[in-house]
C-alpha positions, -999 to 999 in steps of 0.1 A, spaced: 0 0 0 14 34 -9 22 61 17 -6 83 4 -31 55 7 -20 48 42 -22 85 51 -57 88 36 -69 56 54 -55 70 87 -74 102 83 -106 87 69 -139 88 89 -171 68 84 -203 87 76 -239 74 75 -255 86 43 -292 94 39 -315 114 17 -341 141 20 -360 139 -13 -332 137 -39 -306 154 -18 -278 135 0 -267 142 36 -243 126 60 -239 121 97 -205 113 112 -208 76 123 -192 83 157 -223 104 166 -246 75 157 -256 52 186 -280 29 168 -301 26 136 -336 13 142 -366 5 120 -396 28 121 -414 25 154 -446 39 168 -442 74 183 -462 93 210 -468 128 197 -458 158 218 -486 184 222 -479 219 208 -444 209 196 -431 222 163 -444 201 133 -409 186 128 -408 171 163 -422 136 154 -427 125 190 -411 103 216 -407 65 222 -393 44 249 -360 27 242 -340 7 268 -356 24 297 -352 60 283 -378 82 266 -361 94 234 -374 125 215 -375 121 177 -373 148 151 -381 145 114 -351 160 96 -370 163 64 -397 183 80 -371 204 99 -351 212 68 -377 214 40 -411 215 57 -424 181 45 -423 149 66 -401 120 56 -417 94 34 -426 61 51 -403 39 31 -389 6 40 -355 24 41 -367 51 65 -351 47 99 -350 61 134 -313 70 139 -303 75 175 -275 101 179 -255 115 207 -270 150 206 -251 163 236 -236 145 266 -263 125 283 -289 134 256 -300 109 230 -320 123 201 -338 102 175 -338 114 138 -362 102 112 -340 97 81 -350 85 46 -328 59 28 -304 57 57 -288 25 44 -254 35 30 -221 47 44 -192 68 31 -156 66 42 -136 97 35 -114 123 50 -136 149 69 -114 176 53 -130 166 20 -161 185 32 -157 222 23 -178 253 33 -205 259 8 -205 297 11 -240 303 26 -248 315 61 -282 302 71 -289 312 107 -322 292 107 -303 260 97 -270 261 116 -270 223 115 -263 224 77 -225 219 76 -200 217 48 -204 198 15 -184 172 -4 -185 167 -42 -183 133 -57 -196 115 -88 -232 116 -76 -231 153 -68 -230 171 -34 -234 155 0 -239 178 30 -227 171 65 -253 175 92 -240 189 125 -259 170 152 -250 195 180 -267 223 161 -300 206 153 -321 222 181 -325 258 192 -328 266 229 -366 265 230 -369 231 214 -340 217 235 -358 229 266 -390 212 254 -373 179 246 -347 178 274 -364 197 302 -344 181 331 -311 188 314 -321 224 304 -331 232 340 -303 212 357 -330 193 377 -328 156 386 -352 139 360 -373 126 389 -377 160 404 -387 175 370 -418 153 369 -451 166 384 
C-alpha cells in the first residue's frame, strides 16, 4: 500500500448517508448510537411540526425529530429504508432522527467537506459539503439541530439542571 493511501486511510472517517427527497446528507458515524426500523411514536402536544414524537428505548424516553420536516417543511416518506437513527446529541442526551434511505455509508477524509458559502442562521445544522460523482453530500452537525426553546421542550431536566425525577409533576 502506498504512503498516500496509508495516510488517507488513517485520516478517513465513516459517515452514514441518507436522503431528503433527492438530496444527500451525512452524519459522522461516531455520533450515531443505533439505527432502528420505524417504530410507533407518541406525539408531543404543541411541539413544532418537525418534532415527530417520543418513544421508549431501553428504559429511556427518546425524543425524535423528522429531519426532512425540519429542513424542508415536509415529513419524511414512510419507506422501508426510512429509519430512526439515534444520535449523541449532547452529553447525556440521546436524540432520534427520522431519516430516509439511511442505508449507505461513506468513508472519506472529513477535510474533503468544504464550506458551501451560505450562512443560514435558521439552519445552523447544515454543515460543509463534499463533491463526488453523484453530486454534493452535506454534513449535518448534530449538536446544532435544536434551538434553545426546542431543546428545553425535549430535554427539560437537562435544560433546568434538575434531577429527572424532580422534573416530573
